[in-house]
N, C-alpha and C positions, 0 to 999 in steps of 0.2 A: 216745476215750480218749487222754489226753495221753502224751507220751513218758516223763515221769518216773513216772507212775502204773502204766505197764505193766511187768511184771517183765522183767528182762533176764538174760542168761546168756552164756557163752562157747560157741563151737563145740565140740561133743563127739560122740564116737562110742561107742555103747553097747558095752562090753566088747570094744573094738577090732573090732567086727563089720565084715567085708568085707576086713580085712587078710589073713586066712587064708581060711577057708571062710565064705561068707555064710550067715546064718541069718535067715529071715524073722521079724520081731518080732511080727507079727500072730498071735495065738493062736486067737481065735475070733471069728466074726461071727454075730450074731443078727438076723434080719429079722422084724419084726412087721408084719402087714398084715391088711386085711379081705378076705374072699373075695368080697364082693359090691359094696363101695363103689367108685365111679368114681375116687376119689382114689388108690386103691391099684392101679389098672390097670397102671402102669409096673412096679411090683414083681412083679405076677403075670406080666407079659410077660418080665421078667428071669428069674424062676424057671423059666419054660417054655423059654426059648431060650438063656440064657447061663450058668445056674448050673452045669450039668454041665461046661462048658468051664473055668469058674473053678476048680471043685474038682479037676478032672484036672490042671490046670496048677499048682495049689498044694495038694499033698497034706498039708502041715503045718498048714493052716488048717481049723479045724472050722467048718462052717456049720450053724446051727440055723434052722428056719423055724417061726414061731409065729403061726398065724392068730388074730386077735382080732376079734370082731364089733363093728362100728361104732366102731372106734378108728383114729386116724391111723397112717400107716405110719412106722416108725422103724427105723434101723439102729444096732445096738450093736456097738462094736468093743472087744475086750479084747486087751491086749498082754502079752508075756512079763514085763515089769517090773511088772505089776499095774495099769497105767494103763487106765482105761475111758473111752470116749467115746460119747455118744448124739447121733445126727444125724437130723433129720426128713427123710424122703424122700417125703413126701406130694406128690402132683401132679407128680411127676417122671416122664419117660419112661425106657425101659430103657437108652438110651444114656447118659443122665445118671447113672443109678444105676451103670452099669459104670464110668464115670470116677471116681465117688466111691469105689467099692469098691477100685479100683486105687490111688487116692490114699491110702486108709487102709492098704492092703497094703504100700505102699512106704515108709511112715513108720516112724520108729524107736520110737515109743511115748513119746517125750518131749513134754510139752506145748509148744505153739507159743509162743515167747517172742521178744522183741526181742534181736538179737545186739549185744553190746558191741563186739566186734571180729570181723574175718573170719578170724582165725588165733588159735591158742592152743596152748600146750605144757604137757603134764602135768609135765615135768621142767624147771624153770627152771635157769639157769646156776648152777653151783656157785661160780664165781668171783665172782659179784656184778656189780653195775653198774659200768662203767668210768667213771673220772673222771680229771682231769689229774694228780692227785697219786698215782695208783695205785702206780707203781713207784718212787716217790721215798723218800728216807730220812725216817723219821718225826721225826728230830731237827730238821728244817726248821721244824716247827710251833712250836718253842721259840725260834727266832731272832728278833732284832729287825732290822727293815729300815730303811734300807739297810745291807747287810752287805758288807764288803770281800771276804770269802772267796767269797760267792755271786755277787757282782757282776762278778768278773773274767772275762775271755774264756777259754773252754775251747776249745782247738784241736780241730778235728774230725779224725777219721781220714781218710787219703786215700781218694778214691773209686777204684773199679775202673779207670776210665779213666786217672786219674792214675798208678796203679800200673803199668798197661801201658805208658804213655808213659815212665815212669822206667826200666822194664826195657828198652825199645827204645833209649833213650839210652845205657844201660850196654853194650848189645850193639854199638852203633855205635862206641863207644870201644875195644872189644876187637878188632874186625875189622881195623883197620889194623896192629895189632901182630903179627898172624899172617902178614902178607905178602900179596902180590897173589894172587888166585885167578882161575883161568880159568873162564869161563862156558861151559858146553856147550849147544849149540843144536840139535844133531841127533844121530841115532843113530850116524852115521859118526864124529862126533867122540868119542863114547863108546868105540867100538871102537878108534880110533886111539890113544886115551890109555892103553888097557890094553896 
């Protein structure tokens, strides 16, 4: 199947499942098998050895067993959103069937599709897409260029470093006008000056 003919979608989470309390989306599983056929041996082994463990670990999933004479073994999975899937489990052993049931149990019930992107947001930005003229005056659109007013140099505001250097120069000018100051180097000098 080519990339363009396969349906595509965005990443989605059913009803924000897992953000609060996780709810298993698998509602019911139906296993159809033959009681005597050799191709259904893996299903019978699964029912005898692993079915009770699966039902005890997943009390929200209903499991139906339906023996059918001389019919291939199938697993039917039905999800909370109404999606149903049929899967042939003929000639599989019990370990393979355990893995497939676990795969269906952990799915969300959304059909498997090609992902367009690995991320998606339900609430896009209210501000819209940024562009270079986003915060510019709309009157610029009606100007003809070259324009003298828009072409002249606009002085930028002084940077923080320039402002600090200016304040330092001003303080240096004020210090000589106050007179000489004695620098104190030890605690004895502090006590003597008092």
